[in-house]
C-alpha positions in Angstrom: 150.3 243.1 -70.4 150.5 246.6 -71.9 152.8 249.7 -70.7 151.0 253.1 -70.7 153.4 256.0 -70.3 151.9 259.5 -69.6 154.7 262.1 -70.3 155.2 265.2 -67.9 157.4 267.0 -65.9 157.3 265.9 -62.0 156.9 268.3 -59.0 153.4 270.8 -58.5 154.9 273.6 -60.2 154.4 271.7 -63.5 151.0 270.3 -62.5 148.7 272.6 -65.2 151.5 273.2 -67.6 150.1 272.1 -71.3 153.5 269.5 -71.9 152.0 267.6 -68.4 148.3 266.8 -70.5 150.0 263.0 -70.7 150.7 262.8 -66.5 146.9 264.3 -66.7 145.4 261.3 -68.8 147.4 259.1 -66.4 146.0 259.7 -63.4 142.4 260.4 -64.3 142.6 256.7 -66.5 144.1 255.4 -63.2 141.3 256.7 -61.3 138.2 255.9 -63.4 139.4 252.2 -64.0 140.1 251.6 -60.4 143.6 251.3 -60.8 145.7 250.0 -57.6 147.5 253.3 -56.1 150.3 255.0 -57.5 154.0 253.4 -56.3 157.7 254.3 -57.0 159.4 252.0 -59.3 161.5 252.5 -62.8 162.3 256.1 -61.3 158.4 256.5 -62.1 154.9 256.6 -60.7 153.1 253.3 -61.4 149.6 251.9 -61.2 148.4 248.7 -61.8 144.8 247.8 -62.9 142.7 246.6 -65.8 140.3 247.9 -68.7 138.4 245.1 -70.0 140.0 242.0 -70.1 143.3 243.9 -70.5 146.2 244.4 -68.0 147.5 247.7 -67.8 150.6 249.5 -66.4 150.4 253.0 -66.4 153.6 254.9 -66.0 154.7 258.4 -65.4 158.4 259.1 -65.2 159.6 261.2 -62.4 162.8 262.0 -64.6 161.5 264.9 -66.4 161.2 264.9 -70.2 164.3 265.1 -71.6 165.0 261.4 -70.0 161.8 259.6 -69.6 163.4 256.9 -72.1 165.2 255.5 -69.4 161.8 255.1 -67.4 160.1 253.4 -70.2 163.6 251.2 -71.1 163.4 250.3 -67.2 159.6 249.1 -67.3 159.7 247.0 -70.6 162.6 245.1 -69.7 161.2 244.3 -66.3 158.6 242.8 -67.9 159.8 241.5 -70.8 157.3 243.6 -73.1 158.1 244.6 -76.6 157.6 247.9 -78.4 153.8 246.9 -79.4 152.9 246.9 -75.6 154.0 250.6 -75.3 151.5 253.5 -75.6 152.9 257.0 -74.7 150.1 260.1 -74.0 151.8 263.6 -75.1 151.0 266.8 -75.7 151.0 267.5 -79.2 151.7 271.3 -80.7 150.7 270.2 -84.5 146.8 269.4 -83.0 144.3 271.8 -82.2 143.1 272.2 -78.9 141.7 269.4 -76.7 141.5 266.9 -80.3 142.9 263.4 -80.1 145.0 261.4 -82.5 146.7 258.0 -82.1 148.9 256.6 -84.6 152.3 254.3 -84.4 155.6 256.0 -85.5 156.1 259.6 -86.7 158.3 262.5 -86.1 159.0 264.1 -82.8 158.0 267.5 -83.5 161.1 268.9 -81.3 158.7 267.3 -78.3 161.7 266.4 -75.8 159.9 263.1 -74.2 159.2 261.8 -77.5 162.8 262.4 -78.6 164.4 260.8 -75.2 162.4 257.4 -76.0 163.0 257.7 -80.0 166.3 257.8 -78.9 166.1 254.3 -77.1 163.2 252.4 -79.4 163.0 254.1 -82.7 160.3 255.9 -84.0 157.4 253.0 -84.0 155.3 253.2 -80.5 152.0 254.1 -80.6 151.1 257.9 -79.6 148.0 259.0 -78.0 148.7 262.7 -79.4 146.5 265.2 -77.1 146.6 268.8 -79.2 147.7 271.7 -77.3 147.5 274.0 -80.4 149.9 276.0 -81.8 150.8 279.6 -80.7 151.3 281.1 -84.1 153.0 280.1 -87.1 156.3 281.3 -87.7 156.6 282.3 -83.8 158.8 279.6 -82.2 159.4 282.2 -79.6 155.9 281.8 -78.3 156.2 277.4 -78.2 158.2 277.4 -75.1 156.0 279.9 -73.0 153.1 277.7 -74.4 153.8 274.4 -73.8 155.8 275.1 -70.4 152.8 277.7 -69.4 149.6 276.4 -67.6 146.4 276.1 -68.7 144.2 279.1 -68.8 140.8 278.9 -66.8 138.5 279.2 -69.9 140.1 276.0 -70.6 139.4 273.9 -68.1 136.3 273.2 -69.3 137.4 271.2 -72.2 140.2 269.8 -70.8 138.3 267.9 -68.4 135.8 266.9 -71.1 139.1 265.6 -73.3 140.6 263.9 -70.2 137.1 262.2 -69.0 136.5 261.4 -72.8 140.0 259.5 -73.1 139.5 257.8 -69.6 135.9 256.7 -70.3 137.0 255.3 -74.4 140.1 253.6 -73.0 139.0 250.4 -73.3 139.0 250.8 -77.2 142.1 251.5 -76.7 143.3 248.8 -75.0 141.8 246.3 -77.4 144.2 248.0 -80.1 140.7 249.6 -82.0 142.5 253.0 -82.7 140.0 254.4 -84.6 136.8 253.6 -82.8 138.5 254.7 -80.0 139.5 258.3 -81.8 135.8 258.0 -83.0 134.2 257.8 -79.6 136.6 260.4 -77.7 135.3 262.4 -80.4 131.7 262.1 -80.7 132.0 262.1 -76.6 133.6 265.9 -76.8 130.5 267.4 -79.1 127.9 266.2 -76.6 126.2 268.7 -74.9 125.7 268.4 -70.6 
């Protein structure tokens, strides 16, 4: 079994924030792959299903970003999974909007959800970094409003395309072929309607 965690903040007022793109990815993966309905467990919403030959537990912590590590720790401990089973989907300021990159380990870039997970497990977990872009170099004052701001109407189509690509190509990720996953997501996003 693998544990895939979408990071975000619970509550309808946060639903369209850039910071919640991890939740959005988890929701669409569950929908596209016919996962069981979401239920409450581990201070989170969880949905279980299969992607290809892999059993996946999707987790959306209801703890707010700053305490995501606790929810992740509860789920890993309950299922006796090691850190190699964990994949975290999160927003990334240092990537262009709608770009998707996967890597194991790395810095925290001021992300409180990653910081919370890192505090429990250290940095060596797989991350699906979903680009939200930076509001401007040297403009730290704009970072919080950007991250905690809603996607603009003009961003809805590329956002939908990117999330659909992530969900559609998730089998590569489940199989551990991160390079193929990134390549297929990028190709799918470039295709005309």
